[in-house]
mmCIF file of the C-alpha atoms, coordinates in Angstrom:
data_MODEL
# 
_entry.id   MODEL 
# 
loop_
_atom_site.group_PDB 
_atom_site.id 
_atom_site.type_symbol 
_atom_site.label_atom_id 
_atom_site.label_alt_id 
_atom_site.label_comp_id 
_atom_site.label_asym_id 
_atom_site.label_entity_id 
_atom_site.label_seq_id 
_atom_site.pdbx_PDB_ins_code 
_atom_site.Cartn_x 
_atom_site.Cartn_y 
_atom_site.Cartn_z 
_atom_site.occupancy 
_atom_site.B_iso_or_equiv 
_atom_site.pdbx_formal_charge 
_atom_site.auth_seq_id 
_atom_site.auth_comp_id 
_atom_site.auth_asym_id 
_atom_site.auth_atom_id 
_atom_site.pdbx_PDB_model_num 
ATOM 1  C CA . UNK A 1 1  ? 52.881 30.592 31.447  1.00 0.00 ? 1  UNK A CA 1 
ATOM 2  C CA . UNK A 1 2  ? 51.109 27.543 30.002  1.00 0.00 ? 2  UNK A CA 1 
ATOM 3  C CA . UNK A 1 3  ? 47.782 29.370 30.158  1.00 0.00 ? 3  UNK A CA 1 
ATOM 4  C CA . UNK A 1 4  ? 49.298 32.302 28.242  1.00 0.00 ? 4  UNK A CA 1 
ATOM 5  C CA . UNK A 1 5  ? 50.596 29.948 25.533  1.00 0.00 ? 5  UNK A CA 1 
ATOM 6  C CA . UNK A 1 6  ? 47.194 28.273 25.249  1.00 0.00 ? 6  UNK A CA 1 
ATOM 7  C CA . UNK A 1 7  ? 45.488 31.674 25.046  1.00 0.00 ? 7  UNK A CA 1 
ATOM 8  C CA . UNK A 1 8  ? 47.930 32.775 22.333  1.00 0.00 ? 8  UNK A CA 1 
ATOM 9  C CA . UNK A 1 9  ? 47.326 29.586 20.344  1.00 0.00 ? 9  UNK A CA 1 
ATOM 10 C CA . UNK A 1 10 ? 43.560 29.953 20.678  1.00 0.00 ? 10 UNK A CA 1 
ATOM 11 C CA . UNK A 1 11 ? 43.791 33.578 19.581  1.00 0.00 ? 11 UNK A CA 1 
ATOM 12 C CA . UNK A 1 12 ? 45.899 32.609 16.570  1.00 0.00 ? 12 UNK A CA 1 
ATOM 13 C CA . UNK A 1 13 ? 43.504 29.797 15.669  1.00 0.00 ? 13 UNK A CA 1 
ATOM 14 C CA . UNK A 1 14 ? 40.557 32.171 15.971  1.00 0.00 ? 14 UNK A CA 1 
ATOM 15 C CA . UNK A 1 15 ? 42.322 34.764 13.826  1.00 0.00 ? 15 UNK A CA 1 
ATOM 16 C CA . UNK A 1 16 ? 43.187 32.173 11.182  1.00 0.00 ? 16 UNK A CA 1 
ATOM 17 C CA . UNK A 1 17 ? 39.628 30.859 11.207  1.00 0.00 ? 17 UNK A CA 1 
ATOM 18 C CA . UNK A 1 18 ? 38.281 34.376 10.607  1.00 0.00 ? 18 UNK A CA 1 
ATOM 19 C CA . UNK A 1 19 ? 40.795 34.896 7.790   1.00 0.00 ? 19 UNK A CA 1 
ATOM 20 C CA . UNK A 1 20 ? 39.744 31.591 6.256   1.00 0.00 ? 20 UNK A CA 1 
ATOM 21 C CA . UNK A 1 21 ? 36.054 32.518 6.491   1.00 0.00 ? 21 UNK A CA 1 
ATOM 22 C CA . UNK A 1 22 ? 36.775 35.888 4.879   1.00 0.00 ? 22 UNK A CA 1 
ATOM 23 C CA . UNK A 1 23 ? 38.679 34.193 2.048   1.00 0.00 ? 23 UNK A CA 1 
ATOM 24 C CA . UNK A 1 24 ? 35.860 31.678 1.550   1.00 0.00 ? 24 UNK A CA 1 
ATOM 25 C CA . UNK A 1 25 ? 33.356 34.544 1.335   1.00 0.00 ? 25 UNK A CA 1 
ATOM 26 C CA . UNK A 1 26 ? 35.584 36.334 -1.193  1.00 0.00 ? 26 UNK A CA 1 
ATOM 27 C CA . UNK A 1 27 ? 35.889 33.173 -3.304  1.00 0.00 ? 27 UNK A CA 1 
ATOM 28 C CA . UNK A 1 28 ? 32.104 32.774 -3.205  1.00 0.00 ? 28 UNK A CA 1 
ATOM 29 C CA . UNK A 1 29 ? 31.604 36.391 -4.353  1.00 0.00 ? 29 UNK A CA 1 
ATOM 30 C CA . UNK A 1 30 ? 34.150 35.999 -7.135  1.00 0.00 ? 30 UNK A CA 1 
ATOM 31 C CA . UNK A 1 31 ? 32.548 32.739 -8.274  1.00 0.00 ? 31 UNK A CA 1 
ATOM 32 C CA . UNK A 1 32 ? 29.164 34.482 -8.414  1.00 0.00 ? 32 UNK A CA 1 
ATOM 33 C CA . UNK A 1 33 ? 30.688 37.350 -10.401 1.00 0.00 ? 33 UNK A CA 1 
ATOM 34 C CA . UNK A 1 34 ? 32.344 34.871 -12.750 1.00 0.00 ? 34 UNK A CA 1 
ATOM 35 C CA . UNK A 1 35 ? 29.065 33.003 -13.244 1.00 0.00 ? 35 UNK A CA 1 
ATOM 36 C CA . UNK A 1 36 ? 27.263 36.283 -13.964 1.00 0.00 ? 36 UNK A CA 1 
ATOM 37 C CA . UNK A 1 37 ? 29.905 37.257 -16.526 1.00 0.00 ? 37 UNK A CA 1 
ATOM 38 C CA . UNK A 1 38 ? 29.739 33.823 -18.154 1.00 0.00 ? 38 UNK A CA 1 
ATOM 39 C CA . UNK A 1 39 ? 25.944 34.138 -18.414 1.00 0.00 ? 39 UNK A CA 1 
ATOM 40 C CA . UNK A 1 40 ? 26.224 37.623 -19.904 1.00 0.00 ? 40 UNK A CA 1 
ATOM 41 C CA . UNK A 1 41 ? 28.830 36.390 -22.391 1.00 0.00 ? 41 UNK A CA 1 
ATOM 42 C CA . UNK A 1 42 ? 26.605 33.478 -23.394 1.00 0.00 ? 42 UNK A CA 1 
ATOM 43 C CA . UNK A 1 43 ? 23.654 35.850 -23.887 1.00 0.00 ? 43 UNK A CA 1 
ATOM 44 C CA . UNK A 1 44 ? 25.843 38.176 -25.955 1.00 0.00 ? 44 UNK A CA 1 
ATOM 45 C CA . UNK A 1 45 ? 27.122 35.333 -28.150 1.00 0.00 ? 45 UNK A CA 1 
ATOM 46 C CA . UNK A 1 46 ? 23.591 34.042 -28.715 1.00 0.00 ? 46 UNK A CA 1 
ATOM 47 C CA . UNK A 1 47 ? 22.422 37.539 -29.689 1.00 0.00 ? 47 UNK A CA 1 
ATOM 48 C CA . UNK A 1 48 ? 25.443 37.941 -31.987 1.00 0.00 ? 48 UNK A CA 1 
ATOM 49 C CA . UNK A 1 49 ? 24.673 34.629 -33.704 1.00 0.00 ? 49 UNK A CA 1 
ATOM 50 C CA . UNK A 1 50 ? 21.026 35.642 -34.068 1.00 0.00 ? 50 UNK A CA 1 
ATOM 51 C CA . UNK A 1 51 ? 21.979 38.990 -35.626 1.00 0.00 ? 51 UNK A CA 1 
ATOM 52 C CA . UNK A 1 52 ? 24.536 37.364 -37.943 1.00 0.00 ? 52 UNK A CA 1 
ATOM 53 C CA . UNK A 1 53 ? 21.922 34.877 -39.122 1.00 0.00 ? 53 UNK A CA 1 
ATOM 54 C CA . UNK A 1 54 ? 19.425 37.689 -39.644 1.00 0.00 ? 54 UNK A CA 1 
ATOM 55 C CA . UNK A 1 55 ? 22.018 39.715 -41.574 1.00 0.00 ? 55 UNK A CA 1 
ATOM 56 C CA . UNK A 1 56 ? 23.001 36.696 -43.673 1.00 0.00 ? 56 UNK A CA 1 
ATOM 57 C CA . UNK A 1 57 ? 19.365 35.933 -44.480 1.00 0.00 ? 57 UNK A CA 1 
ATOM 58 C CA . UNK A 1 58 ? 18.748 39.552 -45.408 1.00 0.00 ? 58 UNK A CA 1 
ATOM 59 C CA . UNK A 1 59 ? 21.891 39.693 -47.560 1.00 0.00 ? 59 UNK A CA 1 
ATOM 60 C CA . UNK A 1 60 ? 21.025 36.426 -49.305 1.00 0.00 ? 60 UNK A CA 1 
ATOM 61 C CA . UNK A 1 61 ? 17.515 37.675 -50.009 1.00 0.00 ? 61 UNK A CA 1 
ATOM 62 C CA . UNK A 1 62 ? 18.835 40.983 -51.386 1.00 0.00 ? 62 UNK A CA 1 
ATOM 63 C CA . UNK A 1 63 ? 21.399 39.175 -53.540 1.00 0.00 ? 63 UNK A CA 1 
ATOM 64 C CA . UNK A 1 64 ? 18.756 36.907 -55.050 1.00 0.00 ? 64 UNK A CA 1 
ATOM 65 C CA . UNK A 1 65 ? 16.440 39.891 -55.662 1.00 0.00 ? 65 UNK A CA 1 
ATOM 66 C CA . UNK A 1 66 ? 19.311 41.784 -57.300 1.00 0.00 ? 66 UNK A CA 1 
ATOM 67 C CA . UNK A 1 67 ? 20.041 38.796 -59.550 1.00 0.00 ? 67 UNK A CA 1 
ATOM 68 C CA . UNK A 1 68 ? 16.383 38.653 -60.597 1.00 0.00 ? 68 UNK A CA 1 
ATOM 69 C CA . UNK A 1 69 ? 16.223 42.382 -61.360 1.00 0.00 ? 69 UNK A CA 1 
ATOM 70 C CA . UNK A 1 70 ? 19.567 42.344 -63.141 1.00 0.00 ? 70 UNK A CA 1 
ATOM 71 C CA . UNK A 1 71 ? 18.438 39.395 -65.250 1.00 0.00 ? 71 UNK A CA 1 
ATOM 72 C CA . UNK A 1 72 ? 15.348 41.320 -66.360 1.00 0.00 ? 72 UNK A CA 1 
ATOM 73 C CA . UNK A 1 73 ? 17.325 44.404 -67.379 1.00 0.00 ? 73 UNK A CA 1 
ATOM 74 C CA . UNK A 1 74 ? 20.267 42.912 -69.236 1.00 0.00 ? 74 UNK A CA 1 
ATOM 75 C CA . UNK A 1 75 ? 21.297 45.106 -72.156 1.00 0.00 ? 75 UNK A CA 1 
ATOM 76 C CA . UNK A 1 76 ? 22.547 43.232 -75.235 1.00 0.00 ? 76 UNK A CA 1 
# 
């Protein structure tokens, strides 16, 4: 009877250990996925900032060119 109880406890411990290892592996995978998504988000935000700066520079240049042209063609 004692041997059966010890076997049952060992089996339960082994089962719990396997469950714990599986959960640790899942956490590791999810952390890797999270890190990948954070990297992709950072890349996206950097690209967005770059494009916004490019658009702003282009708009500012066009506005100053428009002001120059408009100033040359003012009708009195």
